[in-house]
PDB file of N, H, CA, C and O in Angstrom:
ATOM      1  N   UNK A   1      19.026 -66.204  71.026  1.00  0.00           N
ATOM      2  CA  UNK A   1      19.792 -65.404  69.998  1.00  0.00           C
ATOM      3  C   UNK A   1      18.893 -65.250  68.670  1.00  0.00           C
ATOM      4  O   UNK A   1      17.964 -66.028  68.456  1.00  0.00           O
ATOM      5  N   UNK A   2      19.165 -64.381  67.944  1.00  0.00           N
ATOM      6  H   UNK A   2      19.920 -63.748  68.118  1.00  0.00           H
ATOM      7  CA  UNK A   2      18.529 -64.145  66.599  1.00  0.00           C
ATOM      8  C   UNK A   2      19.284 -65.042  65.552  1.00  0.00           C
ATOM      9  O   UNK A   2      20.488 -65.235  65.386  1.00  0.00           O
ATOM     10  N   UNK A   3      18.191 -65.519  64.912  1.00  0.00           N
ATOM     11  H   UNK A   3      17.212 -65.362  65.047  1.00  0.00           H
ATOM     12  CA  UNK A   3      18.694 -66.389  63.607  1.00  0.00           C
ATOM     13  C   UNK A   3      19.372 -65.616  62.693  1.00  0.00           C
ATOM     14  O   UNK A   3      18.822 -64.622  62.219  1.00  0.00           O
ATOM     15  N   UNK A   4      20.663 -65.982  62.330  1.00  0.00           N
ATOM     16  H   UNK A   4      21.110 -66.789  62.715  1.00  0.00           H
ATOM     17  CA  UNK A   4      21.293 -65.062  61.277  1.00  0.00           C
ATOM     18  C   UNK A   4      21.536 -65.751  59.777  1.00  0.00           C
ATOM     19  O   UNK A   4      21.884 -66.929  59.703  1.00  0.00           O
ATOM     20  N   UNK A   5      21.347 -65.003  58.687  1.00  0.00           N
ATOM     21  H   UNK A   5      21.064 -64.046  58.747  1.00  0.00           H
ATOM     22  CA  UNK A   5      21.147 -65.882  57.575  1.00  0.00           C
ATOM     23  C   UNK A   5      22.359 -65.056  56.739  1.00  0.00           C
ATOM     24  O   UNK A   5      22.580 -63.857  56.912  1.00  0.00           O
ATOM     25  N   UNK A   6      23.003 -65.803  55.924  1.00  0.00           N
ATOM     26  H   UNK A   6      22.823 -66.777  55.783  1.00  0.00           H
ATOM     27  CA  UNK A   6      23.997 -65.302  54.916  1.00  0.00           C
ATOM     28  C   UNK A   6      23.489 -64.705  53.661  1.00  0.00           C
ATOM     29  O   UNK A   6      22.278 -64.790  53.458  1.00  0.00           O
ATOM     30  N   UNK A   7      24.171 -64.167  52.868  1.00  0.00           N
ATOM     31  H   UNK A   7      25.155 -64.098  53.032  1.00  0.00           H
ATOM     32  CA  UNK A   7      23.653 -63.457  51.632  1.00  0.00           C
ATOM     33  C   UNK A   7      23.239 -64.237  50.549  1.00  0.00           C
ATOM     34  O   UNK A   7      22.433 -63.876  49.691  1.00  0.00           O
ATOM     35  N   UNK A   8      23.900 -65.486  50.618  1.00  0.00           N
ATOM     36  H   UNK A   8      24.555 -65.779  51.315  1.00  0.00           H
ATOM     37  CA  UNK A   8      23.183 -66.608  49.637  1.00  0.00           C
ATOM     38  C   UNK A   8      21.779 -67.079  50.110  1.00  0.00           C
ATOM     39  O   UNK A   8      20.913 -67.411  49.300  1.00  0.00           O
ATOM     40  N   UNK A   9      21.606 -67.094  51.348  1.00  0.00           N
ATOM     41  H   UNK A   9      22.309 -66.825  52.006  1.00  0.00           H
ATOM     42  CA  UNK A   9      20.421 -67.542  51.857  1.00  0.00           C
ATOM     43  C   UNK A   9      19.141 -66.369  51.746  1.00  0.00           C
ATOM     44  O   UNK A   9      17.955 -66.517  51.450  1.00  0.00           O
ATOM     45  N   UNK A  10      19.751 -65.429  52.033  1.00  0.00           N
ATOM     46  H   UNK A  10      20.714 -65.309  52.273  1.00  0.00           H
ATOM     47  CA  UNK A  10      18.663 -64.160  51.520  1.00  0.00           C
ATOM     48  C   UNK A  10      18.440 -64.024  50.075  1.00  0.00           C
ATOM     49  O   UNK A  10      17.299 -63.885  49.634  1.00  0.00           O
ATOM     50  N   UNK A  11      19.425 -64.056  49.353  1.00  0.00           N
ATOM     51  H   UNK A  11      20.352 -64.169  49.712  1.00  0.00           H
ATOM     52  CA  UNK A  11      19.318 -63.937  47.782  1.00  0.00           C
ATOM     53  C   UNK A  11      18.313 -65.152  47.259  1.00  0.00           C
ATOM     54  O   UNK A  11      17.699 -64.976  46.207  1.00  0.00           O
ATOM     55  N   UNK A  12      18.168 -66.267  47.933  1.00  0.00           N
ATOM     56  H   UNK A  12      18.666 -66.410  48.788  1.00  0.00           H
ATOM     57  CA  UNK A  12      17.512 -67.473  47.569  1.00  0.00           C
ATOM     58  C   UNK A  12      16.091 -66.926  48.087  1.00  0.00           C
ATOM     59  O   UNK A  12      15.201 -66.818  47.243  1.00  0.00           O
ATOM     60  N   UNK A  13      15.868 -66.637  49.188  1.00  0.00           N
ATOM     61  H   UNK A  13      16.590 -66.726  49.873  1.00  0.00           H
ATOM     62  CA  UNK A  13      14.613 -66.427  49.718  1.00  0.00           C
ATOM     63  C   UNK A  13      13.898 -65.264  48.940  1.00  0.00           C
ATOM     64  O   UNK A  13      12.701 -65.394  48.684  1.00  0.00           O
ATOM     65  N   UNK A  14      14.557 -64.162  48.561  1.00  0.00           N
ATOM     66  H   UNK A  14      15.529 -64.056  48.769  1.00  0.00           H
ATOM     67  CA  UNK A  14      13.897 -63.026  48.123  1.00  0.00           C
ATOM     68  C   UNK A  14      13.993 -62.905  46.435  1.00  0.00           C
ATOM     69  O   UNK A  14      13.467 -61.983  45.813  1.00  0.00           O
ATOM     70  N   UNK A  15      14.737 -63.973  45.827  1.00  0.00           N
ATOM     71  H   UNK A  15      15.165 -64.722  46.332  1.00  0.00           H
ATOM     72  CA  UNK A  15      14.761 -64.051  44.574  1.00  0.00           C
ATOM     73  C   UNK A  15      15.213 -63.024  43.727  1.00  0.00           C
ATOM     74  O   UNK A  15      14.674 -62.599  42.705  1.00  0.00           O
ATOM     75  N   UNK A  16      16.802 -62.491  44.536  1.00  0.00           N
ATOM     76  H   UNK A  16      17.240 -62.836  45.366  1.00  0.00           H
ATOM     77  CA  UNK A  16      17.453 -61.474  43.969  1.00  0.00           C
ATOM     78  C   UNK A  16      19.032 -62.086  44.069  1.00  0.00           C
ATOM     79  O   UNK A  16      19.455 -62.955  44.832  1.00  0.00           O
ATOM     80  N   UNK A  17      19.645 -61.434  43.177  1.00  0.00           N
ATOM     81  H   UNK A  17      19.302 -60.729  42.556  1.00  0.00           H
ATOM     82  CA  UNK A  17      21.134 -61.724  43.150  1.00  0.00           C
ATOM     83  C   UNK A  17      21.817 -61.285  44.296  1.00  0.00           C
ATOM     84  O   UNK A  17      21.350 -60.370  44.975  1.00  0.00           O
ATOM     85  N   UNK A  18      23.166 -61.995  44.663  1.00  0.00           N
ATOM     86  H   UNK A  18      23.545 -62.739  44.111  1.00  0.00           H
ATOM     87  CA  UNK A  18      23.890 -61.601  45.801  1.00  0.00           C
ATOM     88  C   UNK A  18      24.553 -60.299  45.354  1.00  0.00           C
ATOM     89  O   UNK A  18      25.093 -59.580  46.194  1.00  0.00           O
ATOM     90  N   UNK A  19      24.533 -59.991  44.134  1.00  0.00           N
ATOM     91  H   UNK A  19      24.094 -60.575  43.452  1.00  0.00           H
ATOM     92  CA  UNK A  19      25.344 -58.775  43.791  1.00  0.00           C
ATOM     93  C   UNK A  19      24.215 -57.606  43.998  1.00  0.00           C
ATOM     94  O   UNK A  19      24.541 -56.436  44.202  1.00  0.00           O
ATOM     95  N   UNK A  20      22.963 -58.006  43.930  1.00  0.00           N
ATOM     96  H   UNK A  20      22.698 -58.956  43.765  1.00  0.00           H
ATOM     97  CA  UNK A  20      21.871 -56.926  44.362  1.00  0.00           C
ATOM     98  C   UNK A  20      21.936 -56.526  45.739  1.00  0.00           C
ATOM     99  O   UNK A  20      21.766 -55.405  46.219  1.00  0.00           O
ATOM    100  N   UNK A  21      22.214 -57.644  46.316  1.00  0.00           N
ATOM    101  H   UNK A  21      22.351 -58.554  45.926  1.00  0.00           H
ATOM    102  CA  UNK A  21      22.280 -57.313  48.007  1.00  0.00           C
ATOM    103  C   UNK A  21      23.696 -56.464  48.161  1.00  0.00           C
ATOM    104  O   UNK A  21      23.700 -55.495  48.920  1.00  0.00           O
ATOM    105  N   UNK A  22      24.617 -56.745  47.607  1.00  0.00           N
ATOM    106  H   UNK A  22      24.613 -57.532  46.991  1.00  0.00           H
ATOM    107  CA  UNK A  22      25.946 -56.140  47.689  1.00  0.00           C
ATOM    108  C   UNK A  22      25.624 -54.516  47.382  1.00  0.00           C
ATOM    109  O   UNK A  22      26.050 -53.585  48.065  1.00  0.00           O
ATOM    110  N   UNK A  23      24.920 -54.422  46.400  1.00  0.00           N
ATOM    111  H   UNK A  23      24.575 -55.178  45.845  1.00  0.00           H
ATOM    112  CA  UNK A  23      24.522 -52.907  45.889  1.00  0.00           C
ATOM    113  C   UNK A  23      23.678 -52.389  47.055  1.00  0.00           C
ATOM    114  O   UNK A  23      24.018 -51.324  47.569  1.00  0.00           O
ATOM    115  N   UNK A  24      22.597 -53.053  47.525  1.00  0.00           N
ATOM    116  H   UNK A  24      22.321 -53.918  47.108  1.00  0.00           H
ATOM    117  CA  UNK A  24      21.903 -52.486  48.690  1.00  0.00           C
ATOM    118  C   UNK A  24      22.810 -51.974  49.908  1.00  0.00           C
ATOM    119  O   UNK A  24      22.650 -50.882  50.453  1.00  0.00           O
ATOM    120  N   UNK A  25      23.764 -52.895  50.249  1.00  0.00           N
ATOM    121  H   UNK A  25      23.894 -53.782  49.806  1.00  0.00           H
ATOM    122  CA  UNK A  25      24.578 -52.461  51.186  1.00  0.00           C
ATOM    123  C   UNK A  25      25.607 -51.273  51.003  1.00  0.00           C
ATOM    124  O   UNK A  25      25.958 -50.538  51.926  1.00  0.00           O
ATOM    125  N   UNK A  26      26.012 -51.185  49.791  1.00  0.00           N
ATOM    126  H   UNK A  26      25.727 -51.782  49.042  1.00  0.00           H
ATOM    127  CA  UNK A  26      26.849 -50.205  49.244  1.00  0.00           C
ATOM    128  C   UNK A  26      25.898 -48.703  49.320  1.00  0.00           C
ATOM    129  O   UNK A  26      26.250 -47.637  49.825  1.00  0.00           O
ATOM    130  N   UNK A  27      24.851 -48.966  48.773  1.00  0.00           N
ATOM    131  H   UNK A  27      24.565 -49.832  48.362  1.00  0.00           H
ATOM    132  CA  UNK A  27      23.966 -47.577  48.805  1.00  0.00           C
ATOM    133  C   UNK A  27      23.157 -47.377  49.971  1.00  0.00           C
ATOM    134  O   UNK A  27      22.482 -46.352  50.069  1.00  0.00           O
ATOM    135  N   UNK A  28      23.158 -48.233  50.840  1.00  0.00           N
ATOM    136  H   UNK A  28      23.706 -49.065  50.761  1.00  0.00           H
ATOM    137  CA  UNK A  28      22.178 -47.919  52.166  1.00  0.00           C
ATOM    138  C   UNK A  28      20.882 -48.076  51.994  1.00  0.00           C
ATOM    139  O   UNK A  28      20.049 -47.521  52.710  1.00  0.00           O
ATOM    140  N   UNK A  29      20.553 -48.978  50.865  1.00  0.00           N
ATOM    141  H   UNK A  29      21.230 -49.430  50.283  1.00  0.00           H
ATOM    142  CA  UNK A  29      18.896 -48.991  50.540  1.00  0.00           C
ATOM    143  C   UNK A  29      18.310 -50.238  50.834  1.00  0.00           C
ATOM    144  O   UNK A  29      17.125 -50.442  50.574  1.00  0.00           O
ATOM    145  N   UNK A  30      19.192 -51.276  51.466  1.00  0.00           N
ATOM    146  H   UNK A  30      20.155 -51.109  51.677  1.00  0.00           H
ATOM    147  CA  UNK A  30      18.627 -52.522  51.669  1.00  0.00           C
ATOM    148  C   UNK A  30      18.470 -52.789  53.448  1.00  0.00           C
ATOM    149  O   UNK A  30      18.592 -51.898  54.289  1.00  0.00           O
ATOM    150  N   UNK A  31      18.221 -54.010  53.688  1.00  0.00           N
ATOM    151  H   UNK A  31      18.122 -54.734  53.006  1.00  0.00           H
ATOM    152  CA  UNK A  31      17.933 -54.134  54.964  1.00  0.00           C
ATOM    153  C   UNK A  31      19.037 -54.110  55.900  1.00  0.00           C
ATOM    154  O   UNK A  31      20.170 -54.349  55.482  1.00  0.00           O
ATOM    155  N   UNK A  32      18.817 -53.829  57.209  1.00  0.00           N
ATOM    156  H   UNK A  32      17.896 -53.635  57.548  1.00  0.00           H
ATOM    157  CA  UNK A  32      20.134 -53.767  57.952  1.00  0.00           C
ATOM    158  C   UNK A  32      20.920 -54.974  57.896  1.00  0.00           C
ATOM    159  O   UNK A  32      20.367 -55.999  57.497  1.00  0.00           O
ATOM    160  N   UNK A  33      22.317 -55.000  58.291  1.00  0.00           N
ATOM    161  H   UNK A  33      22.766 -54.167  58.615  1.00  0.00           H
ATOM    162  CA  UNK A  33      22.979 -56.254  58.072  1.00  0.00           C
ATOM    163  C   UNK A  33      24.085 -56.216  59.282  1.00  0.00           C
ATOM    164  O   UNK A  33      24.289 -55.142  59.846  1.00  0.00           O
ATOM    165  N   UNK A  34      24.705 -57.244  59.627  1.00  0.00           N
ATOM    166  H   UNK A  34      24.539 -58.117  59.168  1.00  0.00           H
ATOM    167  CA  UNK A  34      25.735 -57.495  60.514  1.00  0.00           C
ATOM    168  C   UNK A  34      26.896 -57.974  59.690  1.00  0.00           C
ATOM    169  O   UNK A  34      26.783 -58.856  58.840  1.00  0.00           O
ATOM    170  N   UNK A  35      28.186 -57.262  60.022  1.00  0.00           N
ATOM    171  H   UNK A  35      28.278 -56.545  60.713  1.00  0.00           H
ATOM    172  CA  UNK A  35      29.381 -57.647  59.633  1.00  0.00           C
ATOM    173  C   UNK A  35      30.088 -58.222  60.787  1.00  0.00           C
ATOM    174  O   UNK A  35      30.232 -57.593  61.835  1.00  0.00           O
ATOM    175  N   UNK A  36      30.537 -59.439  60.596  1.00  0.00           N
ATOM    176  H   UNK A  36      30.420 -59.950  59.744  1.00  0.00           H
ATOM    177  CA  UNK A  36      31.300 -60.249  61.484  1.00  0.00           C
ATOM    178  C   UNK A  36      32.640 -60.551  60.756  1.00  0.00           C
ATOM    179  O   UNK A  36      32.696 -61.349  59.820  1.00  0.00           O
ATOM    180  N   UNK A  37      33.792 -59.825  61.267  1.00  0.00           N
ATOM    181  H   UNK A  37      33.747 -59.176  62.027  1.00  0.00           H
ATOM    182  CA  UNK A  37      35.171 -59.887  60.350  1.00  0.00           C
ATOM    183  C   UNK A  37      34.721 -59.538  58.914  1.00  0.00           C
ATOM    184  O   UNK A  37      34.275 -58.427  58.625  1.00  0.00           O
ATOM    185  N   UNK A  38      34.861 -60.528  58.047  1.00  0.00           N
ATOM    186  H   UNK A  38      35.223 -61.430  58.282  1.00  0.00           H
ATOM    187  CA  UNK A  38      34.705 -60.413  56.516  1.00  0.00           C
ATOM    188  C   UNK A  38      33.148 -60.900  56.207  1.00  0.00           C
ATOM    189  O   UNK A  38      32.594 -60.565  55.160  1.00  0.00           O
ATOM    190  N   UNK A  39      32.569 -61.621  57.089  1.00  0.00           N
ATOM    191  H   UNK A  39      33.020 -61.893  57.940  1.00  0.00           H
ATOM    192  CA  UNK A  39      31.317 -62.061  57.020  1.00  0.00           C
ATOM    193  C   UNK A  39      30.053 -61.070  56.894  1.00  0.00           C
ATOM    194  O   UNK A  39      30.135 -60.044  57.569  1.00  0.00           O
ATOM    195  N   UNK A  40      29.099 -61.217  56.251  1.00  0.00           N
ATOM    196  H   UNK A  40      29.033 -62.050  55.703  1.00  0.00           H
ATOM    197  CA  UNK A  40      28.050 -60.389  56.266  1.00  0.00           C
ATOM    198  C   UNK A  40      26.827 -61.426  56.463  1.00  0.00           C
ATOM    199  O   UNK A  40      26.553 -62.377  55.732  1.00  0.00           O
ATOM    200  N   UNK A  41      26.097 -60.962  57.751  1.00  0.00           N
ATOM    201  H   UNK A  41      26.321 -60.189  58.345  1.00  0.00           H
ATOM    202  CA  UNK A  41      24.848 -61.754  58.016  1.00  0.00           C
ATOM    203  C   UNK A  41      23.750 -60.735  58.441  1.00  0.00           C
ATOM    204  O   UNK A  41      23.994 -59.714  59.083  1.00  0.00           O
ATOM    205  N   UNK A  42      22.548 -61.108  58.029  1.00  0.00           N
ATOM    206  H   UNK A  42      22.349 -61.938  57.508  1.00  0.00           H
ATOM    207  CA  UNK A  42      21.308 -60.631  58.062  1.00  0.00           C
ATOM    208  C   UNK A  42      20.502 -61.398  59.073  1.00  0.00           C
ATOM    209  O   UNK A  42      20.445 -62.628  59.060  1.00  0.00           O
ATOM    210  N   UNK A  43      19.837 -60.587  60.011  1.00  0.00           N
ATOM    211  H   UNK A  43      19.883 -59.588  60.021  1.00  0.00           H
ATOM    212  CA  UNK A  43      18.794 -61.081  61.085  1.00  0.00           C
ATOM    213  C   UNK A  43      17.464 -61.071  60.459  1.00  0.00           C
ATOM    214  O   UNK A  43      16.965 -60.139  59.828  1.00  0.00           O
ATOM    215  N   UNK A  44      16.887 -62.370  60.742  1.00  0.00           N
ATOM    216  H   UNK A  44      17.293 -63.127  61.254  1.00  0.00           H
ATOM    217  CA  UNK A  44      15.450 -62.518  60.185  1.00  0.00           C
ATOM    218  C   UNK A  44      14.565 -61.230  60.416  1.00  0.00           C
ATOM    219  O   UNK A  44      13.867 -60.675  59.568  1.00  0.00           O
ATOM    220  N   UNK A  45      14.746 -60.847  61.808  1.00  0.00           N
ATOM    221  H   UNK A  45      15.313 -61.297  62.497  1.00  0.00           H
ATOM    222  CA  UNK A  45      13.941 -59.853  62.086  1.00  0.00           C
ATOM    223  C   UNK A  45      14.189 -58.477  61.438  1.00  0.00           C
ATOM    224  O   UNK A  45      13.313 -57.612  61.408  1.00  0.00           O
ATOM    225  N   UNK A  46      15.392 -58.317  60.932  1.00  0.00           N
ATOM    226  H   UNK A  46      16.103 -59.019  60.956  1.00  0.00           H
ATOM    227  CA  UNK A  46      15.530 -57.204  60.163  1.00  0.00           C
ATOM    228  C   UNK A  46      15.108 -57.101  58.856  1.00  0.00           C
ATOM    229  O   UNK A  46      14.829 -56.050  58.279  1.00  0.00           O
ATOM    230  N   UNK A  47      15.056 -58.536  58.271  1.00  0.00           N
ATOM    231  H   UNK A  47      15.283 -59.390  58.739  1.00  0.00           H
ATOM    232  CA  UNK A  47      14.557 -58.922  56.954  1.00  0.00           C
ATOM    233  C   UNK A  47      13.090 -58.453  56.914  1.00  0.00           C
ATOM    234  O   UNK A  47      12.633 -57.705  56.050  1.00  0.00           O
ATOM    235  N   UNK A  48      12.389 -58.990  57.973  1.00  0.00           N
ATOM    236  H   UNK A  48      12.760 -59.598  58.675  1.00  0.00           H
ATOM    237  CA  UNK A  48      11.032 -58.814  58.119  1.00  0.00           C
ATOM    238  C   UNK A  48      10.603 -57.418  57.901  1.00  0.00           C
ATOM    239  O   UNK A  48       9.905 -56.997  56.979  1.00  0.00           O
ATOM    240  N   UNK A  49      11.192 -56.676  59.012  1.00  0.00           N
ATOM    241  H   UNK A  49      11.759 -57.018  59.760  1.00  0.00           H
ATOM    242  CA  UNK A  49      11.087 -55.297  59.069  1.00  0.00           C
ATOM    243  C   UNK A  49      11.205 -54.412  57.822  1.00  0.00           C
ATOM    244  O   UNK A  49      10.398 -53.544  57.489  1.00  0.00           O
ATOM    245  N   UNK A  50      12.310 -54.755  57.192  1.00  0.00           N
ATOM    246  H   UNK A  50      12.966 -55.460  57.462  1.00  0.00           H
ATOM    247  CA  UNK A  50      12.622 -54.079  55.797  1.00  0.00           C
ATOM    248  C   UNK A  50      11.297 -54.356  54.971  1.00  0.00           C
ATOM    249  O   UNK A  50      10.575 -53.404  54.673  1.00  0.00           O
ATOM    250  N   UNK A  51      10.969 -55.649  54.599  1.00  0.00           N
ATOM    251  H   UNK A  51      11.555 -56.422  54.841  1.00  0.00           H
ATOM    252  CA  UNK A  51       9.836 -55.844  53.803  1.00  0.00           C
ATOM    253  C   UNK A  51       8.807 -55.202  54.433  1.00  0.00           C
ATOM    254  O   UNK A  51       8.234 -54.438  53.656  1.00  0.00           O
ATOM    255  N   UNK A  52       8.272 -55.213  55.717  1.00  0.00           N
ATOM    256  H   UNK A  52       8.737 -55.833  56.348  1.00  0.00           H
ATOM    257  CA  UNK A  52       6.993 -54.491  56.056  1.00  0.00           C
ATOM    258  C   UNK A  52       7.148 -53.041  56.016  1.00  0.00           C
ATOM    259  O   UNK A  52       6.118 -52.368  55.981  1.00  0.00           O
ATOM    260  N   UNK A  53       8.303 -52.450  56.017  1.00  0.00           N
ATOM    261  H   UNK A  53       9.140 -52.997  56.045  1.00  0.00           H
ATOM    262  CA  UNK A  53       8.507 -50.932  55.787  1.00  0.00           C
ATOM    263  C   UNK A  53       8.186 -50.447  54.072  1.00  0.00           C
ATOM    264  O   UNK A  53       7.955 -49.317  53.642  1.00  0.00           O
ATOM    265  N   UNK A  54       8.263 -51.602  53.414  1.00  0.00           N
ATOM    266  H   UNK A  54       8.450 -52.520  53.763  1.00  0.00           H
ATOM    267  CA  UNK A  54       8.114 -51.113  51.896  1.00  0.00           C
ATOM    268  C   UNK A  54       6.684 -51.819  51.509  1.00  0.00           C
ATOM    269  O   UNK A  54       6.740 -52.294  50.375  1.00  0.00           O
ATOM    270  N   UNK A  55       5.840 -51.948  51.938  1.00  0.00           N
ATOM    271  H   UNK A  55       5.794 -51.562  52.859  1.00  0.00           H
ATOM    272  CA  UNK A  55       4.345 -52.390  51.844  1.00  0.00           C
ATOM    273  C   UNK A  55       3.766 -51.183  50.960  1.00  0.00           C
ATOM    274  O   UNK A  55       3.841 -50.018  51.351  1.00  0.00           O
ATOM    275  N   UNK A  56       3.316 -51.465  50.017  1.00  0.00           N
ATOM    276  H   UNK A  56       3.255 -52.412  49.699  1.00  0.00           H
ATOM    277  CA  UNK A  56       2.485 -50.312  49.274  1.00  0.00           C
ATOM    278  C   UNK A  56       1.099 -50.962  48.942  1.00  0.00           C
ATOM    279  O   UNK A  56       0.909 -52.176  48.869  1.00  0.00           O
ATOM    280  N   UNK A  57       0.090 -49.917  48.736  1.00  0.00           N
ATOM    281  H   UNK A  57       0.244 -48.931  48.795  1.00  0.00           H
ATOM    282  CA  UNK A  57      -1.275 -50.493  48.219  1.00  0.00           C
ATOM    283  C   UNK A  57      -1.395 -49.921  46.794  1.00  0.00           C
ATOM    284  O   UNK A  57      -2.446 -50.232  46.233  1.00  0.00           O
ATOM    285  N   UNK A  58      -0.670 -49.263  46.190  1.00  0.00           N
ATOM    286  H   UNK A  58       0.183 -49.010  46.645  1.00  0.00           H
ATOM    287  CA  UNK A  58      -0.519 -48.980  44.805  1.00  0.00           C
ATOM    288  C   UNK A  58       0.611 -48.537  44.087  1.00  0.00           C
ATOM    289  O   UNK A  58       1.535 -48.090  44.767  1.00  0.00           O
ATOM    290  N   UNK A  59       0.742 -48.564  42.850  1.00  0.00           N
ATOM    291  H   UNK A  59      -0.009 -48.927  42.298  1.00  0.00           H
ATOM    292  CA  UNK A  59       2.019 -48.190  42.372  1.00  0.00           C
ATOM    293  C   UNK A  59       2.408 -46.775  42.479  1.00  0.00           C
ATOM    294  O   UNK A  59       3.608 -46.508  42.405  1.00  0.00           O
ATOM    295  N   UNK A  60       1.533 -45.820  42.645  1.00  0.00           N
ATOM    296  H   UNK A  60       0.558 -46.037  42.704  1.00  0.00           H
ATOM    297  CA  UNK A  60       1.622 -44.499  42.850  1.00  0.00           C
ATOM    298  C   UNK A  60       2.110 -44.152  44.519  1.00  0.00           C
ATOM    299  O   UNK A  60       2.528 -43.051  44.877  1.00  0.00           O
ATOM    300  N   UNK A  61       2.015 -44.866  45.056  1.00  0.00           N
ATOM    301  H   UNK A  61       1.675 -45.760  44.766  1.00  0.00           H
ATOM    302  CA  UNK A  61       2.153 -44.552  46.380  1.00  0.00           C
ATOM    303  C   UNK A  61       3.650 -44.660  46.727  1.00  0.00           C
ATOM    304  O   UNK A  61       4.333 -45.620  46.370  1.00  0.00           O
ATOM    305  N   UNK A  62       4.154 -43.552  47.490  1.00  0.00           N
ATOM    306  H   UNK A  62       3.600 -42.772  47.780  1.00  0.00           H
ATOM    307  CA  UNK A  62       5.635 -43.994  47.937  1.00  0.00           C
ATOM    308  C   UNK A  62       5.822 -44.814  49.032  1.00  0.00           C
ATOM    309  O   UNK A  62       6.650 -45.723  49.068  1.00  0.00           O
ATOM    310  N   UNK A  63       4.938 -44.458  50.080  1.00  0.00           N
ATOM    311  H   UNK A  63       4.265 -43.719  50.050  1.00  0.00           H
ATOM    312  CA  UNK A  63       5.214 -45.370  51.269  1.00  0.00           C
ATOM    313  C   UNK A  63       3.872 -45.367  52.048  1.00  0.00           C
ATOM    314  O   UNK A  63       3.207 -44.338  52.168  1.00  0.00           O
ATOM    315  N   UNK A  64       3.528 -46.477  52.536  1.00  0.00           N
ATOM    316  H   UNK A  64       4.069 -47.313  52.438  1.00  0.00           H
ATOM    317  CA  UNK A  64       2.355 -46.577  53.465  1.00  0.00           C
ATOM    318  C   UNK A  64       2.564 -46.099  54.758  1.00  0.00           C
ATOM    319  O   UNK A  64       3.444 -46.613  55.449  1.00  0.00           O
ATOM    320  N   UNK A  65       1.751 -45.019  55.254  1.00  0.00           N
ATOM    321  H   UNK A  65       1.036 -44.602  54.693  1.00  0.00           H
ATOM    322  CA  UNK A  65       1.844 -44.670  56.673  1.00  0.00           C
ATOM    323  C   UNK A  65       1.270 -45.751  57.642  1.00  0.00           C
ATOM    324  O   UNK A  65       0.068 -45.998  57.552  1.00  0.00           O
ATOM    325  N   UNK A  66       1.917 -46.317  58.424  1.00  0.00           N
ATOM    326  H   UNK A  66       2.894 -46.116  58.496  1.00  0.00           H
ATOM    327  CA  UNK A  66       1.378 -47.222  59.391  1.00  0.00           C
ATOM    328  C   UNK A  66       1.256 -46.594  60.907  1.00  0.00           C
ATOM    329  O   UNK A  66       0.805 -47.280  61.825  1.00  0.00           O
TER     330      UNK A  66
END
């Protein structure tokens, strides 16, 4: 089974606020998440995929083609 992280754990790992993660969920701009009842969880694999998909080689580049 995949390891699930709560938003506090992700917030601490990424150095962003819980509110930022909430905004990502509302706008659909953040990593995929799982809702279990009222709980929000993130799979480590989804977080890694999100980071990998946002790799840049310069500030002018919009997205790296892999």
